[in-house]
C-alpha positions as CSV (number, residue, x, y, z in Angstrom):
1,X,103.7,168.1,30.0
2,X,104.2,170.3,32.9
3,X,100.9,173.1,31.1
4,X,98.6,169.4,30.9
5,X,99.6,168.2,34.6
6,X,98.2,170.9,37.0
7,X,95.2,171.9,34.6
8,X,93.8,167.9,34.7
9,X,94.2,168.2,38.7
10,X,92.4,171.6,38.8
11,X,89.9,170.2,36.4
12,X,89.3,167.3,39.0
13,X,89.7,169.3,41.9
14,X,86.5,170.9,40.9
15,X,84.5,168.1,39.4
16,X,84.6,166.6,42.9
17,X,84.2,170.5,44.6
18,X,80.3,170.6,42.5
19,X,79.9,167.0,42.6
20,X,79.8,167.8,46.1
21,X,78.8,170.3,46.8
22,X,75.5,169.2,44.8
23,X,75.1,166.2,46.7
24,X,75.1,168.5,49.4
25,X,72.4,171.1,48.0
26,X,69.9,168.1,47.3
27,X,70.8,166.4,50.0
28,X,68.9,169.5,52.5
29,X,66.5,170.8,50.7
30,X,65.4,167.4,50.9
31,X,65.0,166.5,54.4
32,X,66.1,169.4,56.7
33,X,62.2,169.1,58.0
34,X,64.3,166.0,59.8
35,X,67.4,168.0,60.6
36,X,64.1,170.5,63.3
37,X,62.5,167.3,64.2
38,X,65.5,165.1,65.2
39,X,67.1,168.6,67.0
40,X,64.2,169.1,69.8
41,X,64.2,166.1,70.4
42,X,67.1,166.2,71.2
43,X,67.5,169.4,73.6
44,X,63.9,168.7,75.7
45,X,64.9,167.0,78.4
46,X,62.4,163.9,79.7
47,X,59.4,164.2,80.5
48,X,59.9,166.9,83.4
49,X,60.1,169.2,80.4
50,X,56.7,171.4,80.1
51,X,57.4,172.1,76.1
52,X,58.6,168.1,75.7
53,X,56.9,165.9,73.1
54,X,54.9,163.0,73.7
55,X,56.2,161.4,70.4
56,X,57.2,162.0,66.7
57,X,53.9,162.1,65.1
58,X,53.4,165.0,68.5
59,X,56.1,167.0,67.0
60,X,55.4,166.9,63.1
61,X,51.8,167.8,64.4
62,X,52.6,171.0,67.9
63,X,55.8,172.3,64.4
64,X,53.0,172.2,61.9
65,X,49.9,174.1,64.5
66,X,52.4,176.8,66.1
67,X,55.0,177.5,63.9
68,X,52.9,176.6,60.4
69,X,54.8,174.8,56.9
70,X,57.7,176.3,57.3
71,X,58.1,176.1,60.6
72,X,59.8,172.9,59.3
73,X,62.8,175.1,58.0
74,X,64.1,177.1,60.9
75,X,67.3,177.2,60.2
76,X,67.4,177.0,56.8
77,X,69.2,178.8,55.9
78,X,73.2,178.7,57.4
79,X,73.0,175.2,55.7
80,X,72.2,175.4,52.6
81,X,75.1,177.9,52.8
82,X,77.3,175.8,54.3
83,X,75.9,172.6,52.2
84,X,77.7,173.5,49.4
85,X,81.3,174.4,50.4
86,X,80.6,171.9,53.4
87,X,79.5,168.9,51.6
88,X,82.6,169.8,48.6
89,X,84.8,170.0,51.2
90,X,83.4,166.3,52.8
91,X,84.1,164.2,49.4
92,X,86.8,166.3,48.2
93,X,89.5,165.7,51.3
94,X,87.9,161.8,50.7
95,X,89.4,161.5,47.4
96,X,92.4,163.7,48.6
97,X,93.0,161.5,51.5
98,X,92.3,158.1,49.9
99,X,95.2,159.7,47.7
100,X,97.6,160.4,49.6
101,X,96.8,156.8,52.4
102,X,97.5,154.8,49.2
103,X,101.1,155.0,50.0
104,X,100.7,154.0,52.9
105,X,101.1,150.1,54.6
106,X,97.2,150.5,55.3
107,X,94.7,147.9,53.3
108,X,92.7,149.2,51.0
109,X,89.6,149.0,53.3
110,X,91.3,150.5,56.1
111,X,92.3,153.3,54.1
112,X,88.9,154.1,52.9
113,X,88.0,154.8,56.8
114,X,90.5,156.6,57.8
115,X,89.9,158.8,54.5
116,X,86.6,159.1,55.6
117,X,87.3,160.3,59.8
118,X,89.7,162.9,58.4
119,X,87.5,164.3,55.9
120,X,85.4,164.5,58.9
121,X,86.9,165.7,61.7
122,X,88.2,168.4,57.7
123,X,84.5,169.0,57.8
124,X,83.8,170.2,60.4
125,X,85.9,172.2,61.6
126,X,84.3,174.8,58.7
127,X,80.8,173.7,60.0
128,X,80.6,173.9,63.6
129,X,79.9,178.0,63.1
130,X,76.7,176.8,60.9
131,X,75.9,174.8,63.5
132,X,75.7,177.1,66.5
133,X,73.8,179.4,64.1
134,X,71.2,176.7,63.3
135,X,70.8,174.9,66.6
136,X,69.7,178.1,68.0
137,X,67.2,179.0,65.5
138,X,66.1,174.7,65.6
139,X,65.0,175.6,69.1
140,X,62.7,178.4,69.0
141,X,59.6,177.5,69.2
142,X,58.2,180.6,67.9
143,X,56.4,181.4,64.7
144,X,58.4,181.3,61.9
145,X,57.7,184.8,60.9
146,X,59.0,186.6,64.6
147,X,62.3,184.7,64.8
148,X,65.0,186.2,64.0
149,X,67.1,186.2,61.0
150,X,70.2,183.7,60.6
151,X,72.2,186.7,60.3
152,X,70.8,188.3,62.9
153,X,71.1,184.9,64.7
154,X,74.8,184.7,64.0
155,X,75.6,189.0,64.5
156,X,73.5,187.9,68.2
157,X,75.6,185.5,68.9
158,X,79.1,186.8,68.1
159,X,78.1,190.2,69.9
160,X,77.2,188.8,73.5
161,X,79.3,185.5,73.1
162,X,82.3,186.4,70.1
163,X,83.8,183.5,67.9
164,X,85.6,181.2,69.9
165,X,84.6,178.0,71.9
166,X,81.6,179.8,73.7
167,X,80.7,181.6,71.5
168,X,80.5,180.5,66.9
169,X,82.8,177.5,67.8
170,X,80.4,176.2,70.6
171,X,80.4,171.9,71.0
172,X,83.3,172.4,68.5
173,X,84.4,168.7,70.3
174,X,81.4,167.3,70.1
175,X,81.2,168.6,66.5
176,X,84.4,166.9,65.4
177,X,83.5,163.5,67.2
178,X,80.3,163.8,65.5
179,X,81.1,164.6,61.9
180,X,84.4,162.4,61.8
181,X,82.7,158.9,63.6
182,X,80.1,159.2,60.7
183,X,82.7,159.8,57.9
184,X,84.9,157.1,58.8
185,X,81.9,154.8,59.1
186,X,80.0,156.4,55.7
187,X,82.6,156.4,53.7
188,X,84.7,153.0,55.0
189,X,80.8,150.7,54.4
190,X,80.3,151.8,51.5
191,X,82.7,151.6,49.1
192,X,84.0,148.3,51.0
193,X,80.6,146.8,50.1
194,X,80.3,148.6,47.3
195,X,82.9,147.4,45.9
196,X,82.6,143.4,47.8
197,X,78.9,142.7,45.3
198,X,79.2,142.7,42.2
199,X,77.7,146.4,39.7
200,X,74.8,145.5,37.7
201,X,74.6,146.3,33.8
202,X,70.4,147.1,34.4
203,X,70.8,150.9,35.1
204,X,67.6,150.7,37.2
205,X,69.1,147.4,38.8
206,X,72.7,149.3,39.3
207,X,70.8,152.6,40.5
208,X,68.6,150.6,43.1
209,X,72.2,148.9,44.4
210,X,74.3,152.2,45.3
211,X,70.9,153.3,47.4
212,X,71.0,150.3,49.2
213,X,74.7,150.2,50.4
214,X,73.5,154.1,50.7
215,X,71.0,154.1,52.8
216,X,72.1,150.8,55.6
217,X,76.0,153.2,55.1
218,X,73.8,156.1,56.2
219,X,71.7,154.5,58.8
220,X,74.4,152.2,59.9
221,X,76.7,155.9,61.0
222,X,73.7,157.6,62.3
223,X,72.7,154.8,65.1
224,X,76.8,154.9,65.6
225,X,77.7,158.6,65.9
226,X,74.6,160.4,67.7
227,X,75.8,160.2,70.8
228,X,78.1,162.9,69.9
229,X,75.1,164.4,68.3
230,X,72.8,164.5,71.1
231,X,76.1,166.3,73.4
232,X,76.6,169.0,70.5
233,X,72.6,169.9,70.3
234,X,73.1,170.3,74.5
235,X,75.4,172.6,74.5
236,X,74.7,174.9,71.5
237,X,70.7,174.8,72.3
238,X,69.5,176.7,74.6
239,X,71.0,175.4,78.3
240,X,68.4,174.8,81.4
241,X,68.8,177.9,83.2
242,X,69.4,181.0,81.6
243,X,72.4,182.5,82.2
244,X,74.2,179.1,83.6
245,X,76.1,176.3,81.9
246,X,74.8,173.4,82.5
247,X,76.1,171.4,79.0
248,X,80.2,172.6,78.2
249,X,82.5,170.0,76.7
250,X,81.4,166.4,74.5
251,X,81.6,164.3,77.2
252,X,81.1,165.9,80.0
253,X,77.8,166.3,78.7
254,X,76.9,162.6,78.2
255,X,78.0,161.9,81.3
256,X,75.8,164.3,82.8
257,X,73.0,163.0,80.3
258,X,73.6,159.7,81.0
259,X,73.7,159.7,84.6
260,X,70.7,162.4,84.7
261,X,68.5,160.9,81.9
262,X,70.1,157.1,81.0
263,X,71.6,155.9,78.1
264,X,68.1,156.5,76.4
265,X,68.3,159.9,76.8
266,X,71.0,159.4,74.8
267,X,69.6,158.0,71.3
268,X,66.7,160.8,72.2
269,X,66.6,162.3,68.2
270,X,67.5,158.6,66.8
271,X,64.7,157.9,64.5
272,X,64.4,161.2,62.5
273,X,67.7,161.5,62.4
274,X,67.7,158.1,60.7
275,X,64.8,159.1,58.2
276,X,66.9,162.0,57.1
277,X,70.8,160.2,57.0
278,X,69.2,156.8,55.9
279,X,67.9,158.4,52.4
280,X,69.7,161.8,52.8
281,X,73.0,159.7,52.7
282,X,71.9,157.5,50.3
283,X,70.6,160.5,47.7
284,X,74.2,162.7,48.2
285,X,76.8,159.8,47.3
286,X,74.0,159.1,44.3
287,X,73.9,163.2,43.2
288,X,77.7,163.0,43.9
289,X,79.2,159.4,41.9
290,X,76.5,160.7,39.1
291,X,77.3,164.6,39.4
292,X,81.5,163.6,38.5
293,X,80.7,161.4,36.0
294,X,78.6,163.5,34.3
295,X,80.9,166.6,34.3
296,X,84.5,163.5,33.9
297,X,82.1,162.4,29.9
298,X,80.8,166.7,29.6
299,X,83.7,168.8,31.2
């Protein structure tokens, strides 16, 4: 009995890590072009910016014309390298926090949201250095062939600014806010609503039930957390005046954007974000559940 239990715990953890990593990899490969478009909108500073895009369609056309099809995949290597451990951390820590919180007097619904918050904060610490490299590459409007590699960009950031909050961990508080708020709503909404709506014996209807709940979950989470996302992009992206730090901290950046550009500027990039994380959120949860189920049956 003493040897079987650790083996079972290791196997359970392995299932969660593999299923979470698979979910992240599938989602990033499908949805990364929309992440590039979202970042471009978030770092442009109003109509006074001479390089600003007029609309979502104009952004797609301009990137395709000036940077080619691979322009939509700029900065994809950092999230691919980060996505497997990032989503593995996201789902694995969610499951662990959920277990711990089941021992507390919190109601199951609240415990799911708190577990989501904990998993988001943990995920943010892991992913922030990759986000710094990704955003700096996505902000580069040169042709795909002319831009530096992800590793060269990371070395440049480390050499000039180090590993700290001015370098590879720049914008950490915004990333903590973005992931914490997103996961709190994402997991809390999905599992509470999924438990409330009866499952269907028809596999197609059951798939559509889960996909729809995941889609709504990802959409609501994106709408609530986007001000943190805009702040993160401003802090981690190029500053308006080279050599001058304008955007320093999360709430200082939010206040500055609101004061200079209005409250709608805090929702820049919302459409491509929803287009990505609405269906992307559904894809992640479905891939996680199906891969996890397959692993439990076969391994």
